[in-house]
C-alpha positions as CSV (number, residue, x, y, z in Angstrom):
1,X,-6.1,26.1,-8.5
2,X,-6.3,25.5,-4.8
3,X,-4.1,22.8,-3.1
4,X,-5.1,21.4,0.2
5,X,-2.7,21.2,3.1
6,X,-2.2,18.0,5.1
7,X,-4.3,19.4,8.0
8,X,-7.2,20.3,5.7
9,X,-7.2,16.9,4.1
10,X,-7.4,15.3,7.6
11,X,-10.5,17.5,8.2
12,X,-12.0,16.4,4.9
13,X,-11.6,19.7,3.0
14,X,-9.9,19.6,-0.4
15,X,-10.6,23.1,-1.5
16,X,-13.4,25.6,-1.2
17,X,-15.3,24.4,-4.3
18,X,-13.3,21.3,-5.3
19,X,-11.3,23.5,-7.7
20,X,-8.8,20.7,-8.2
21,X,-11.2,18.3,-9.9
22,X,-11.8,20.1,-13.2
23,X,-8.0,20.6,-14.0
24,X,-7.4,16.9,-13.2
25,X,-10.2,15.8,-15.5
26,X,-9.0,18.1,-18.3
27,X,-5.5,16.7,-17.9
28,X,-6.7,13.2,-18.1
29,X,-8.8,13.9,-21.2
30,X,-5.7,15.5,-22.8
31,X,-3.5,12.5,-22.2
32,X,-6.1,9.7,-22.6
33,X,-5.4,9.2,-26.3
34,X,-1.8,8.4,-25.5
35,X,-2.5,6.0,-22.6
36,X,-1.9,2.3,-23.1
37,X,-4.9,0.1,-22.7
38,X,-2.8,-2.5,-20.9
39,X,-3.0,-3.4,-17.2
40,X,-0.4,-3.6,-14.4
41,X,0.5,-7.3,-14.2
42,X,1.8,-7.5,-10.6
43,X,-1.5,-8.2,-8.9
44,X,-4.0,-9.3,-11.5
45,X,-6.0,-11.8,-9.4
46,X,-7.5,-13.9,-12.2
47,X,-6.6,-15.7,-15.4
48,X,-8.9,-13.5,-17.4
49,X,-7.0,-10.4,-16.3
50,X,-3.7,-12.1,-17.2
51,X,-5.1,-12.8,-20.7
52,X,-6.2,-9.2,-21.0
53,X,-2.8,-7.9,-19.8
54,X,-0.7,-10.0,-22.2
55,X,-3.0,-10.3,-25.1
56,X,-4.0,-13.7,-26.6
57,X,-0.9,-14.3,-28.7
58,X,1.5,-13.6,-25.8
59,X,-0.7,-15.5,-23.4
60,X,-0.5,-18.6,-25.5
61,X,3.3,-18.3,-25.7
62,X,3.4,-18.0,-21.9
63,X,1.2,-21.1,-21.5
64,X,3.5,-23.0,-23.7
65,X,6.5,-21.9,-21.6
66,X,4.6,-22.8,-18.4
67,X,3.9,-26.2,-19.8
68,X,7.7,-26.8,-20.3
69,X,9.0,-25.1,-17.2
70,X,6.3,-25.5,-14.5
71,X,3.6,-28.0,-15.7
72,X,2.5,-28.7,-12.1
73,X,2.0,-25.0,-11.4
74,X,4.3,-24.8,-8.4
75,X,5.0,-21.1,-9.1
76,X,1.4,-19.9,-8.8
77,X,1.6,-17.0,-6.3
78,X,2.5,-14.5,-9.0
79,X,0.5,-13.2,-12.0
80,X,-0.4,-16.9,-12.6
81,X,-0.4,-18.4,-16.0
82,X,-2.1,-21.8,-15.8
83,X,-0.4,-24.7,-17.6
84,X,-2.6,-26.0,-20.5
85,X,-3.2,-29.3,-18.6
86,X,-5.2,-27.4,-16.0
87,X,-7.1,-25.1,-18.3
């Protein structure tokens, strides 16, 4: 496998024939069955993505917690869970 140097990456060359792509794809295919289907929750961007990240049961629990702790949605700049009053 050919690895590019920083100077060759700046010039747009990653290897003579892109030899690095096939091993990367093979590695991904080997580990894909063990990969979790979840998502990274730090920057979801939408309520739908939050539901997907947490799953429906956990999401309902988070909404109940949000209803008790932050019903006016003051803390909304994170992976936002909307209170049930606004959904």
